[in-house]
C-alpha positions as CSV (number, residue, x, y, z in Angstrom):
1,M,44.1,-70.0,-158.3
2,I,43.4,-71.3,-161.8
3,N,41.8,-68.9,-164.2
4,G,38.1,-69.7,-164.9
5,D,38.5,-69.8,-168.7
6,I,41.3,-72.3,-168.3
7,K,39.3,-74.5,-165.9
8,N,36.3,-74.4,-168.2
9,S,38.5,-75.3,-171.2
10,F,39.9,-78.3,-169.3
11,L,36.4,-79.5,-168.1
12,L,35.1,-79.2,-171.7
13,L,38.0,-81.2,-173.1
14,F,37.5,-83.9,-170.4
15,G,33.8,-84.0,-171.2
16,K,34.4,-84.4,-175.0
17,N,36.8,-87.2,-174.3
18,L,34.3,-88.9,-172.0
19,E,31.7,-88.5,-174.8
20,A,34.0,-90.1,-177.3
21,Y,34.6,-93.1,-175.2
22,R,30.8,-93.5,-174.4
23,K,30.0,-93.3,-178.2
24,K,32.9,-95.7,-179.0
25,K,31.4,-98.2,-176.6
26,K,27.9,-97.5,-178.3
27,L,26.3,-96.5,-175.0
28,S,23.6,-94.0,-174.4
29,Y,23.6,-91.8,-171.3
30,R,21.1,-94.1,-169.7
31,E,23.1,-97.3,-170.5
32,L,26.3,-95.7,-169.1
33,A,24.4,-94.6,-166.0
34,Q,23.2,-98.2,-165.5
35,N,26.8,-99.4,-165.7
36,C,27.9,-97.0,-163.0
37,D,26.2,-95.4,-160.1
38,L,25.5,-92.0,-161.7
39,D,22.4,-90.3,-163.0
40,H,22.2,-90.0,-166.8
41,S,21.6,-86.2,-166.6
42,Y,24.8,-85.8,-164.6
43,I,26.8,-87.7,-167.3
44,S,25.3,-85.3,-169.8
45,K,26.5,-82.3,-167.7
46,I,30.0,-83.8,-167.4
47,E,30.2,-84.2,-171.2
48,K,29.2,-80.6,-171.7
49,G,31.9,-79.4,-169.2
50,E,29.3,-78.0,-166.9
51,V,30.4,-79.8,-163.7
52,N,33.7,-80.5,-161.9
53,V,33.8,-84.2,-161.0
54,T,35.1,-85.9,-157.9
55,L,37.5,-88.8,-157.7
56,E,34.6,-91.0,-156.8
57,T,32.8,-90.0,-160.0
58,L,36.0,-90.7,-162.0
59,L,36.0,-94.2,-160.5
60,E,32.4,-94.7,-161.4
61,L,33.0,-93.6,-165.0
62,M,36.1,-95.9,-165.2
63,K,33.9,-98.8,-164.0
64,G,31.0,-97.9,-166.3
65,L,33.2,-97.6,-169.4
66,N,35.7,-100.3,-168.4
67,I,38.6,-97.9,-169.1
68,S,41.5,-96.6,-167.1
69,A,42.0,-93.1,-165.6
70,K,44.7,-92.6,-168.1
71,D,42.2,-93.1,-170.9
72,L,39.8,-90.5,-169.4
73,F,42.6,-88.0,-169.3
74,D,44.1,-88.8,-172.7
75,F,43.4,-85.5,-174.4
76,D,45.6,-82.5,-175.4
77,F,45.7,-79.7,-172.9
78,D,48.4,-77.0,-172.9
79,I,49.8,-77.3,-169.4
80,N,51.7,-74.0,-169.9
81,K,48.3,-72.2,-169.7
82,L,48.4,-72.9,-166.0
83,N,51.7,-71.1,-165.5
84,S,50.7,-67.9,-167.3
């Protein structure tokens, strides 16, 4: 089982990366929500690292931002933390 602190760190890094792409595309939460089938408040929670997203949500975010899954996961995370 993955340590809660490690999981939270990963979710926060993912959220910050999502936020960076949203801002780079000059989209508000509501505009991104209109581009994909997600509620704007849920997108805010993802960016804050408060929720663990599903693969379906990832697909919606990819569609809404017109980016790849690789882009969404393009952030530094020390994988060795998982093995400690």
